[in-house]
C-alpha positions, 0 to 999 in steps of 0.5 A, a space after each residue: 498671899 494672905 490679902 490676896 485670899 482674903 479678897 478672894 473669899 470676899 469675892 466668893 462671899 459676894 457670890 453667895 449673897 448674890 445667888 441668894 438673893 436670886 434663889 429667893 426673889 428670882 432676880 438679881 443685879 449682876 453688873 452691881 456684882 461685877 461692880 462689888 467684886 471689882 472693888 475688892 480685888 482693886 482694894 487688894 491690890 492698892 493695898 498690897 501695892 508693887 507688883 499687884 498694883 503694877 498689873 492692875 495698871 498694866 490690865 487697864 491699859 487695855 479697856 477692852 480686855 477686862 470686864 467694866 467694872 474691872 476696867 473703871 476700877 483699874 484705871 484708878 491705878 494710874 492716878 488714884 490709889 491710897 498713899 502711904 502715910 506721912 511718918 512712913 515718907 519722912 522715914 524715907 526721906 531720914 534714911 535717903 538725905 539724913 534729912 525730914 523733907 521739910 528741911 529740904 524743901 521750903 514746902 512740903 504737902 504731907 498729902 499725896 497728890 498722886 499715888 500708883 503702884 511704886 510711889 507717889 508724889 507730893 507737891 513741894 516749894 523751893 523758893 516759889 518754885 514747885 516741885 513734884 517730889 516722887 517717894 518710893 513705897 518702902 520694901 517695894 523692890 523686895 515684894 516685887 520678886 517675891 510677887 513674880 515668885 508667887 505669879 510665875 507657876 500660876 501663869 505657868 499653869 493657866 497658860 499651858 507653858 514650860 518654865 524652860 520655854 519662857 524662862 527668859 521672858 520672866 527674867 526680861 520682865 522681872 528686870 524691867 520691874 526691878 529698873 522701876 525701883 531704882 529712881 537714880 537710874 530713873 533719873 538719868 534714863 528721864 534727863 538722857 531721853 527728854 534732853 535727846 527729845 527736846 526738839 521734838 514739837 508739841 513734847 514737853 518734860 519736866 526739868 529734873 533736880 539730882 540734888 533732891 533726888 537719891 535711890 528712892 527719891 526723885 523730884 522734878 518740876 511740877 507740871 499742870 495739865 489735864 490727864 490724858 484719859 480726861 483729854 481723850 474722853 472730852 469734847 476736844 476738837 479733831 485737830 487738837 486730838 490729830 496733834 496730840 496723837 502726832 506728837 505721841 506717835 513722834 515721840 515714840 518713833 523717834 526713841 525706837 528708831 533713833 535712840 533705840 532707848 525708849 519709853 516703854 511704858 504708855 499708859 494714860 497716867 503718864 501724860 498730861 495734856 496742856 493746851 496743844 503740848 503733850 506732857 511725858 512724866 514717867 520715865 521709870 520704865 525705859 527698854 535699850 534695843 540694840 541694832 542686831 535685835 533691831 534689824 531684825 524686828 523691824 525687818 518684818 516692815 518690809 511689804 514683801 514678806 507676806 507675798 514671798 514665803 522663803 523671805 518671810 521663813 528667813 526673817 522668822 527664822 533669824 529671830 527663833 520664830 521658826 526652829 530646826 525641830 519644827 515639824 512641817 506642819 507646825 512651821 506652816 501653822 506660825 508662818 500663816 499665824 504671821 502673816 495674819 499678824 503682820 497684815 494686821 499690826 504693820 498696817 498703820 506704818 504700810 498705809 503712811 497715813 492712819 486713822 485710829 479713829 477707826 475702831 474696827 482695828 483696834 478690835 481686829 488686834 483684840 480679835 487676833 489676841 482672842 483666837 491665838 489664846 483659843 489655839 490649841 496647836 499654838 499652845 502645844 508648839 514647844 521650844 524657846 520662841 523669839 527673843 525677850 527683847 520683843 515683850 516690851 517693844 511690843 507692850 510699847 507698840 500696843 499701848 501706843 496703839 491703844 492711847 492713839 485710838 483712845 484719843 481717835 487720831 489721824 496721823 502720819 506714820 510713816 515708815 522709819 527714815 533709813 530703814 531698807 530691806 534686802 
């Protein structure tokens, strides 16, 4: 709290200086003000790590959500943040293994190669084989609970929500974030999903090493490649972009529709491009969905729903989007909103072949989100709506769409095999 207040004070001082210069000279550089403020906010988040830095990472997925200066700063959360000091890394190893890292590895670089929200990665070797060793920041699990405790009342007030209506959603977010601090669970998920997806073309995974891993340390093979955003913003050919985009789509489609257990953190920092291959680096955030939720959720891909009000209403009722207590006006409002959303968000599946190079598609998604945020009628509709399982599934699809738009890929997007509509 003190760190955030301090950052707010520095931002306020920047505004005072800005308007002071404007009053004296009649002009001031607004872009420079935004850059200074974004830098102050990101510096505070970087020092706090944990929840605040994870928030910056999540927000950076959508480049149009934030002012350009903030988007640029927050994107650093995916790759480069201030690292933990080496003595604290040694302390973690002693607590987890009873040894210093250099007693376990032949070499262990004290300077972190990458630092992110939950932990940082060090390069190490054993008999010439290179490893990426991810070490968790001390106290992150405990701080995440307090971070959410601070954020929750603020979010409820800003969004105009009642705690009892969204308690299940906060519980779901807390559960997923805390799972990211359990490297033993991440190791299990990484080995399970990478093995199950190994047959997919143009996808690579590192090999994981349980003998060098624990609850707060996870070790995998070192993988070389080009950062996702550098590749996406570079000069790759359209064929190359399509190949990587197809690999990304197939990776998520197979997990969601076949495994029902999927990587739920699709941001650029979790991927590298190595030649024609997409390398998946991190399985800290995963989500499992049951068959009942799956059948109800993906029933919304049925193309007849928008023209059959009774079937659409039944699908919405099955997911508790429509409640028995709703008035006819509220039902009509929610139904029309659902139809509009389906027409847009299900479009890639309905077409079977989709060009994510069309900026109008993502622009329409952003505009729909802004329209919903400003919708006073929608905010006035009370009650617990939908399943908490939708949070990370929707986040995954939004992240996937955003990455494919960043790649400007044109890919095949068929309906899942075996999905039938009754």
